[in-house]
Phi, psi and omega in degrees: 000144180228160176236130171260107185258128176241114179256130186227131172256127182241155174290144183305323185293342181254004187307308183298313180293319180297313179299317178298316179298315180297313183291320188262337185235300190292308181297315175301324178293322177297313179297322182295343177295339184084359181276339186238142182267351179173174181209152173236132175254124182230155174258131177285129190265037176236152177279123181278134176299325182279358180086188180074191177237147181242137180230158176228134171245127182246112181260128179279133182230136185282328184203168183294326179297326178293321173305310182301315179299317178301309182299316184288319190264323193239331191304311184300313182296317180292324179291322178297316180298318178295317181294327177299327182282322192225025184308131177080359183246008178206159170227145180214161173218154183246147177223134173262128183239141173260127179281121180263344178174156174245130183228120180234000000 
């Protein structure tokens, strides 16, 4: 199991709209690609020096080939759509994580 983690810092003025867009449009579109088995949306609980609010979306991925399929087939289109909505009002970075175990 793998996690595709996207961490995003947004300007305060777009928080409500960004969260609504992520919950109602972007995350469902990511899941609809068939590449991800689920997602978690979280708020990063530290005060950013650069201001704004920071969030993380963690998408569950079953294997490395699925990562490759996502990047080749879907990533550019989904990123363009997100950027059309909030261009210049957010910064984000992606991290690929390998799950070594779940402990509850």
